[in-house]
C-alpha angles and dihedrals in degrees: 000000000000115000120190120202099176130081115276108223102170106124091212093059125100126211144195141195119202134175102218150083127311116212142155114284091236092054090046093053091045091052097048093045088055087052092056107274112148121183121232089206124114107296090215088076105051092167094062117089121182106223092200090055088053091050090052091050091050092048091051094045096046099031091245092304095117124050132183133208125186134203121226137041124318107283093010105071123164105186139008135206113209118186149088135304103250090226087075090069113111119236092242096050121101116223089250091053091050093047089053089051089052090050090051092051092046089056089060089065096042099262115136115204139171123218090250091057095058109093142149111269129180134187142122145181131287130222092275091058094250108142122210145180106239106188143346130204 
């Protein structure tokens, strides 16, 4: 997994910040399949998983509350961050309350998480389309 610690200044890049859990892509897919995700992709290639199809399933299942971002090239992801855009936090929530809300929503898509595993993570994609996890903490 490529982790960037410097500022990304490429104007064609995109970025994200999520409060959530980082996990291997394989474990992520295993968890959501156990929660009911079924791919619409060609059944001849059981190893291929369309990440955008997963994101649509998550959005539908959680009413856009949970999002996921993966690091790697399309079809060859290494890790995924699944969580919530911090801007969805209410002004009266404490960070602990909001983390517990994230944990509850993650459970709806088959992701088990402890309070200590929920952290702010940022990253994005560069001009070549390579996506990355930039920092965790």
